[in-house]
C-alpha positions as CSV (number, residue, x, y, z in Angstrom):
1,M,165.8,285.2,46.5
2,I,162.4,285.6,44.7
3,R,160.2,282.1,44.9
4,K,156.6,281.1,42.8
5,W,153.8,281.9,45.0
6,D,152.5,278.2,45.3
7,D,156.3,277.7,47.1
8,I,155.5,280.6,49.5
9,C,151.4,279.2,49.8
10,S,153.2,275.7,50.8
11,D,155.8,278.1,53.4
12,Y,153.0,280.2,54.8
13,E,150.3,277.5,55.2
14,R,153.0,275.2,56.9
15,L,153.3,278.4,58.9
16,S,149.6,278.2,59.8
17,S,149.1,274.1,60.8
18,N,151.5,275.0,63.6
19,N,150.2,278.4,64.6
20,N,146.9,280.0,64.1
21,K,148.8,283.5,63.8
22,F,150.3,282.8,60.4
23,L,146.4,282.1,59.1
24,C,146.0,285.5,57.8
25,I,149.3,286.2,56.1
26,Y,148.7,282.9,54.6
27,N,145.3,283.6,53.3
28,L,146.4,286.9,51.7
29,V,149.4,285.0,49.9
30,V,146.7,281.8,48.5
31,S,144.4,285.2,47.5
32,V,147.8,287.3,45.6
33,R,147.9,283.7,43.6
34,D,145.4,282.8,42.8
35,S,145.0,286.8,41.6
36,K,145.4,288.4,38.5
37,Y,149.4,290.1,39.8
38,S,150.6,286.9,40.4
39,N,152.6,286.5,37.1
40,H,153.4,290.4,37.1
41,I,154.3,290.4,40.7
42,Y,157.3,288.2,42.5
43,G,158.2,288.0,46.2
44,W,159.8,286.1,48.6
45,T,160.1,285.3,52.7
46,S,162.5,286.7,55.6
47,V,161.7,284.6,58.7
48,C,157.6,285.3,58.4
49,D,157.6,288.1,56.9
50,L,156.3,288.2,52.9
51,Y,158.3,290.4,50.7
52,I,156.9,291.8,46.8
53,V,158.6,293.6,44.1
54,Q,157.6,294.4,40.2
55,N,159.6,293.6,38.1
56,K,162.8,290.5,38.8
57,V,165.1,291.6,40.3
58,S,168.2,289.6,40.6
59,N,169.1,290.8,44.1
60,P,165.7,292.6,45.4
61,Y,166.4,294.7,48.3
62,V,168.3,296.3,46.9
63,G,165.7,298.4,45.7
64,P,162.0,299.6,46.8
65,R,160.0,296.4,47.5
66,I,157.0,296.5,49.5
67,L,157.2,294.0,52.8
68,I,153.6,292.5,54.4
69,R,153.8,291.4,59.0
70,Q,151.6,289.6,60.3
71,F,151.4,291.2,64.0
72,E,150.6,288.5,67.1
73,S,146.7,290.9,66.8
74,N,145.1,289.5,63.5
75,K,146.7,292.6,61.6
76,L,148.4,292.9,58.8
77,E,151.1,296.0,58.1
78,F,152.1,297.1,54.7
79,R,155.2,298.9,54.7
80,Y,156.3,299.9,51.8
81,I,160.4,300.3,51.4
82,D,162.0,302.8,49.0
83,T,164.1,304.2,51.3
84,Y,166.9,303.2,54.7
85,Y,165.8,305.7,57.5
86,A,162.3,303.5,58.2
87,D,160.8,306.5,60.1
88,R,160.4,307.9,56.3
89,Q,158.7,304.8,55.1
90,W,155.5,304.7,54.6
91,N,153.5,301.7,56.3
92,R,150.0,301.3,57.2
93,V,148.1,298.2,59.6
94,Y,144.7,296.5,58.4
95,D,142.3,294.3,59.8
96,R,143.5,290.7,58.7
97,Y,140.0,291.2,56.7
98,D,141.4,293.9,54.0
99,G,144.6,292.2,53.5
100,F,144.4,291.5,49.9
101,R,142.4,294.5,49.1
102,K,144.1,296.9,50.0
103,L,147.5,295.3,48.2
104,Q,145.8,295.5,45.4
105,K,144.6,299.7,46.6
106,L,148.6,299.6,46.9
107,F,149.1,298.0,43.8
108,F,147.2,301.4,42.1
109,D,148.6,304.1,44.4
110,L,152.3,302.9,43.6
111,H,151.6,303.1,39.2
112,W,151.7,299.3,39.5
113,F,148.8,298.7,37.6
114,Y,146.0,299.8,37.3
115,P,141.8,299.3,38.3
116,D,141.1,298.0,35.1
117,F,144.4,295.4,34.4
118,I,143.2,292.9,32.0
119,K,145.6,289.2,32.7
120,Y,146.9,288.5,29.2
């Protein structure tokens, strides 16, 4: 289930080459792959959605996770899933240009990383 960021990028690159709708989530995944966080977070895809977890797990749907979904309007939905009650899940919709910056802020808000995190 957990996949390498290069493989996830390849999936979204293929999707975006067929349909520009997926271009902004592709750009977000490239930013994640090239970031200092890439060796410390784990991801997978489900249909066209991207999921991110903090720890490498065998069944990532069981624990807390971030869901990122792209809308037709080039907006990205970020949803933190820590309960099965959808109305209790934190979620926001952002402009495509804010994707990586907002994801990084979410990492800080969730205390997955701190602002001065240095890759080592």
